[in-house]
C-alpha positions in Angstrom: -0.1 0.0 0.0 1.4 3.3 -1.1 0.9 6.1 1.5 1.3 9.7 0.8 3.1 12.0 3.2 2.8 15.7 2.7 4.9 17.1 5.6 8.2 16.8 3.6 8.6 18.0 0.2 10.9 15.8 -1.6 10.3 16.8 -5.4 13.8 17.9 -5.9 15.6 15.2 -4.2 18.1 13.3 -6.6 21.3 11.2 -5.9 24.2 12.8 -3.9 26.8 10.9 -5.8 27.5 10.0 -9.4 27.8 6.2 -9.9 29.1 4.3 -12.9 26.0 3.0 -14.7 23.6 5.5 -13.1 20.1 5.6 -14.2 19.4 9.2 -14.5 19.0 9.2 -18.3 16.9 6.0 -18.2 14.2 7.3 -15.5 11.7 8.5 -18.1 11.6 4.9 -19.4 11.7 3.5 -15.9 8.9 5.5 -14.8 6.7 3.9 -17.4 7.4 0.5 -15.8 6.8 1.5 -12.1 3.9 -0.9 -10.9 0.8 1.2 -10.1 0.8 -0.3 -6.6 3.2 -2.2 -4.6 3.9 -3.1 -1.2 7.6 -2.8 -0.3 10.5 -1.6 -2.4 13.8 -3.4 -2.8 17.0 -2.0 -4.5 19.9 -4.3 -3.8 22.3 -2.8 -6.4 22.0 0.7 -4.9 24.9 2.7 -6.4 23.7 6.3 -6.8 20.1 5.3 -6.0 18.5 7.2 -9.0 15.3 4.9 -9.0 14.7 5.2 -5.3 15.0 8.9 -5.3 12.9 9.3 -8.4 10.1 7.1 -6.6 10.5 9.5 -3.5 10.2 12.6 -5.7 7.0 11.4 -7.1 5.3 11.8 -3.6 4.8 8.3 -3.0 6.1 6.7 0.3 6.8 3.1 1.0 9.2 0.8 3.2 12.3 0.5 1.3 15.3 -1.8 1.7 18.3 -0.5 0.1 21.5 -2.4 0.0 24.8 -2.7 -1.9 28.0 -4.9 -1.4 30.0 -1.7 -1.4 30.4 -1.1 2.1 31.9 2.4 1.9 28.9 3.6 -0.1 26.5 2.0 2.4 28.4 3.9 5.1 28.0 7.2 3.2 24.3 6.6 2.8 23.9 5.8 6.6 26.0 8.8 7.7 23.8 11.1 5.5 20.6 9.5 6.9 21.7 9.8 10.6 24.2 12.8 10.6 23.6 14.9 7.6 24.5 18.2 9.3 27.9 16.9 10.4 28.4 15.5 6.8 27.5 18.9 5.3 29.9 20.8 7.7 32.8 18.7 6.7 32.0 19.0 3.1 31.9 22.7 3.4 35.4 22.6 4.8 36.6 20.5 1.8 34.8 22.7 -0.7 36.3 25.9 0.8 39.9 24.5 0.7 39.5 23.0 -2.8 38.2 26.2 -4.2 40.8 28.3 -2.4 43.3 27.3 -5.3 42.8 28.2 -9.0 41.0 25.9 -11.3 43.1 23.1 -12.7 46.1 24.3 -10.9 48.9 22.2 -9.3 47.8 23.3 -5.9 44.3 22.1 -6.6 45.3 18.8 -7.9 47.6 18.4 -4.8 44.7 19.1 -2.6 42.7 16.4 -4.4 45.5 13.8 -3.7 45.5 14.9 0.1 41.7 14.0 0.0 42.5 10.7 -1.8 45.3 9.7 0.7 42.9 10.6 3.6 40.3 8.2 2.2 42.9 5.4 1.7 43.7 5.7 5.3 40.0 4.8 5.8 40.4 2.6 8.8 41.2 5.7 11.0 38.2 7.5 9.9 34.7 7.7 11.5 31.3 7.3 9.4 31.0 11.0 8.8 34.5 11.5 7.5 34.1 8.3 5.4 31.0 9.8 3.7 32.4 13.2 3.2 35.5 11.9 1.7 33.6 9.8 -0.7 31.3 12.5 -1.8 34.1 15.0 -2.2 36.2 12.7 -4.2 33.1 11.7 -6.3 32.6 15.4 -7.2 36.3 16.1 -8.1 37.5 12.9 -9.7 37.7 12.0 -13.2 34.2 11.3 -14.5 32.8 10.7 -11.0 34.3 7.3 -11.2 34.4 4.9 -8.1 37.5 2.5 -8.7 39.7 0.7 -6.2 42.7 -1.5 -6.6 43.0 -4.9 -5.1 44.1 -3.4 -1.8 40.8 -1.4 -1.7 42.6 1.8 -2.3 40.7 4.5 -4.3 42.9 5.2 -7.4 41.0 7.4 -9.7 43.0 10.7 -10.9 41.7 14.1 -10.4 39.0 15.4 -12.8 39.0 19.0 -14.4 36.1 20.9 -13.3 35.9 24.7 -13.2 33.5 25.2 -10.2 32.3 21.7 -9.0 29.6 21.7 -6.4 31.1 19.4 -3.6 28.6 20.4 -0.9 25.0 20.5 -2.1 23.4 21.1 1.3 19.8 21.4 0.2 19.9 18.0 -1.7 21.8 16.4 1.2 19.1 17.4 3.6 16.5 16.1 1.2 18.4 12.9 0.9 18.5 12.5 4.7 14.6 13.0 4.8 14.1 10.6 2.0 16.2 7.8 3.7 14.6 8.5 7.1 12.4 5.4 6.8 14.6 3.1 4.9 16.6 0.1 5.9 20.0 0.4 4.6 22.3 -2.6 4.5 25.7 -3.7 3.2 25.0 -7.0 1.8 24.8 -9.4 -1.1 21.6 -9.0 -3.3 20.6 -12.7 -2.5 20.5 -11.8 1.2 19.0 -8.5 0.9 16.0 -10.0 -1.0 15.6 -13.2 1.1 12.3 -11.8 2.6 10.9 -10.2 -0.5 7.1 -11.2 -0.8 4.2 -11.1 -3.2 3.5 -7.5 -4.1 6.8 -6.2 -3.5 8.6 -4.2 -6.1 12.3 -5.1 -6.8 14.5 -3.0 -9.0 17.8 -4.8 -10.1 20.6 -2.8 -11.7 23.6 -5.0 -11.6 27.0 -4.4 -13.0 26.3 -4.9 -16.9 27.2 -7.9 -19.1 30.1 -6.3 -21.1 29.0 -5.6 -24.8 32.8 -6.1 -25.9 35.9 -7.5 -24.4 37.2 -4.0 -23.9 34.0 -2.5 -22.2 34.0 -4.5 -18.9 33.9 -2.1 -16.1 32.8 -3.8 -12.8 35.5 -2.5 -10.3 33.2 -0.6 -8.1 34.0 -3.2 -5.6 37.2 -5.3 -5.6 35.3 -8.4 -6.8 33.6 -7.7 -10.1 30.4 -9.3 -11.5 31.1 -11.8 -14.2 28.7 -14.1 -16.5 28.5 -16.7 -13.7 27.0 -14.0 -11.5 24.6 -13.0 -14.3 23.4 -16.7 -14.5 22.7 -16.5 -10.5 21.0 -13.2 -10.7 18.6 -14.5 -13.5 17.9 -17.7 -11.4 17.0 -15.3 -8.4 15.0 -13.2 -10.4 12.8 -16.0 -11.8 12.3 -17.3 -8.0 11.2 -13.8 -7.1 8.8 -13.7 -10.1 7.5 -17.2 -9.0 7.0 -15.7 -5.6 4.8 -13.0 -6.9 7.1 -10.0 -6.6 7.3 -7.3 -9.2 10.8 -7.6 -10.8 12.2 -4.9 -13.0 15.9 -5.3 -14.1 18.3 -3.3 -16.4 21.2 -4.6 -18.3 23.3 -4.3 -21.6 21.7 -5.5 -24.8 23.5 -8.6 -25.4 22.4 -11.9 -26.8 23.6 -13.6 -23.4 21.1 -11.3 -21.4 18.3 -11.8 -23.8 18.7 -15.4 -23.5 18.8 -15.2 -19.6 15.6 -13.4 -19.4 13.6 -15.0 -22.4 10.7 -15.6 -20.1 10.3 -11.9 -19.1 9.2 -9.0 -21.1 12.1 -7.0 -22.6 12.1 -3.4 -23.6 15.0 -1.9 -25.7 16.0 1.7 -24.9 18.7 4.0 -26.5 21.3 5.4 -24.0 24.6 7.3 -23.8 27.7 5.7 -21.9 29.0 8.7 -20.0 32.0 6.5 -18.7 33.6 6.5 -21.9 36.5 9.0 -22.1 35.9 9.7 -25.8 32.7 11.8 -26.5 32.2 10.1 -29.9 31.8 6.7 -28.4 29.2 7.7 -25.8 26.1 7.6 -27.9 24.5 4.7 -30.0 24.3 2.3 -27.1 21.2 0.1 -26.3 20.2 -1.1 -22.9 17.5 -3.5 -21.8 14.6 -3.1 -19.3 13.4 -6.5 -18.3 10.3 -7.0 -16.3 7.8 -9.8 -15.4 4.4 -7.9 -15.2 2.1 -6.1 -17.6 
């Protein structure tokens, strides 16, 4: 049952981090496939949370279960939910210092590396510091990427931004309000959906099946997500469908994915791939929206 709550206006809420494979450009198509009624909402590949925030911005309220295997990202969500004013205060400090130097200057890049080194000493940081460092780096690194090496160290180079908005206080406040009633977990998608029941709405946005041998980018955690994982996810999706859940999934348009979900409805959509460093190669891509309901 969807319940409207009018005391908090979240029409302008949007993701507080950019994330590889973020669904911002697909929201108009995803919006057409949102069930007219559902009980609880599950998003186990949370990333930037574009779908969750879109649902909240529509003025509908529900019990949400948000999860991701990226523990640092989930720490950021939890800190913004519970301690947003402290996160904002620290981000304002980072932004003031970053913008103290001329854009693109050596000094500004050196400050970026100071933030990156502080993040890589993450074991000595509290949750608010972890969240603020993740957000600040996300707003100032190359293409807003999140990438770590095998030691778990963030290794994305600095980006070139004239005046990046590192601390969006208004949106962070809105995000905190949107997350107030949500359950947020650092967990595998299978565990996160274990208790999903008939009438629940589940949006699955896994790392995509690569369309070529050179397009594989799954390093938002040290483990990646290969074809064996895609097969497992399809199996879980079928079980959720049999259970009576509304299942909506996005993935790349490959014969492999089409075959895995041959029993589902499939909609083909055009997208751009903002992650590509060459602008000429960002357009002309297709993705699939896969769902089990009419």
